[in-house]
C-alpha positions, 0 to 999 in steps of 0.5 A: 590262490583265490580259487584255492581259498574258495575250495578250502572254505567250501570243504570246511563248510561241508565238514561243519555241516556234516558234523552238525548232521551227525551231532543231531543224529546222535543227540536227537530223535529226529529225521537224521537218527531215523536215516542212520537207523534205517541205513544200518538196519538195511545193511544188516538185513542185506548182509544176512540175506547175502550170507544165507543165499550165497554161502548157505544155499549157493544160489544161482542169483543170490542178489535177489535175497539182499535186494528184497531185504532192502526193498521192504525196509519201510518206516513202520513195521506195518508197512514192512509186513504189508509190502513184503506180502505184496512184493512176494505176491508180485514176484511170484506172479511174474515168475508164474507168468514166465513159467507158464508161457515159457513151457508152452511156447518156448524162450523166443521173442514172441513169448517175451512180448506176451510175458511183458504184456501180461506182467505189466497188465497184472502189475496195474492191479490195485491189490499190489499197490506200489509193488505192481511194477515188480511183476514185470521186473520179476518176469523179465529176470525169470525170462533171462534165467529160463532162456539161459538154462539148458533143460526143463528141470534146471529151469524149474529149479532156478525159477523156484529159487527166485521166489525162494530167495525173495521170500528169504530176503523179505523174511530177514528184512522184516525180522530185522525191522521188527527186532532191532529198534522197531520204529514207533512214531507216536511223536509224529502225531504230536508234531502234526499238531505243532505244524498247524499250531505254528501256522496259526501262530505265524499268521496271527503274529503278523496281523496283530501288530499291523492292525495297531498301526491302523487300517491295513493296506490292500497289498498287506491284506491280500498277502495275509489272505494268500498265506491263509489259503495256502495252509492246505499243504500243511494240513495234508502234511499234518494228517500224513504224520498222524497216519504214520503215527497210528500205523506205526503201532501195528505189529510193533512189539515196542507197543507192549512196553510199559512206557508206550502203553499210553500211546495205543490210541491217537484219538486225542491228537486227531481231535485236536488236529481237526479243531486246529484245521477248522481254526485255520479255516476260520482264520482264512475267512477272517483274512478275507474280511480284512481284505475287504477293508476300505483304506479311507474311512472318515465317517466312523472312528475305527482306530480303537476298534482295531486296537481291540481287534489286535489285542484279541489276535495277539491273545490268539497268537499266544494260544497258538504258540502254546499249542506249537510247543505241546509236549506230552510229558508236560501236557498237564502243566501246559494245558493249565497255562493254555486254559488261562490264555483262552480265558484272556482271549475270551475277554479280548473277544468281548472287548471287540464287540463292546468297542464296536457297539461303543463306537456305533460302528455299522455292524449291519452294513454289508459294504463295511467289514465291521460286522463280519470281523466281529462275527469272525472273531466270535467263530474263531474264538469258538474253535480255539475254545473247542481246541482247549476243551479237547485238550482239557478232556484228554488230560483228565481222561 
């Protein structure tokens, strides 16, 4: 009975998660919808390619066409076009190697060894990129086709048919990708900015409450430092998203529509992304300075300094949160709000320096972190200000 209830509960969970997944696919332009769209377009392209190859051409190996149509169904039109050319080139090279050696030496084991060695060598060419292994795949299929044929004319016909079917499949796949909801991923650029801004917010939002409680413990500062140093993967992810967005406009007919004409350049996003990357780097430097904090400090009164510093980081976290919710449709209103947050952060940064001087903290003492923290706050503020200035210029332009 218990096992039956557990199975029923698991089935119910799968049903709920499936319903939520399809709900997101229908209501939001996210990864779920992209998956549904890609599967739908791939199915349509494969079906059309099969109809042409099997019914219209009565081909010996009709599966080459739908396989090729699906192979080149990429996220962006640009990738579909470029990978189609590479895929056709790889298949043509593989078939050509088999044809040349087959007619010279015949379909025996030594010929197969030579075909494999040459095809695999050609496949390592950088020109073919990820399609390189298709040279050997096509050569092996061509060898099988060549060996089963009874005369040279049949062999020539069937080898040529392989290349023709691949061309048909690539043409149909590319045509479907271009004409049916061609992916235009300019939102990926916006998402890239949000990724880094969210990382900045998460870390600063954790630091400022702890500083208000006094000198942070060594384990805490070490954890902050580790988190700040682990942002490289997020930066790589953000840059990949920006690259996809820039790539998605090439050969894409949707870029000609009026509502997309403002997205033909991503320089603004790239500039903001660069500024956020430098800001995260500066925050990592700040966490290193905090990690050098001495737990016991009896010579100087530093609590009020930490309060001021916490206020500055809190203001910085509010800026980061605003950046993490950027929406191009609301950019004018959001940048106005952001400008006010930046002015407030500048005030908090000045209060940090003023408090350090009021408490006569040893800013020039390299064995204590006070001077380094004041400098790090100034540099962090400079990067935040630059990010804001970039957004303001972008909106005005």
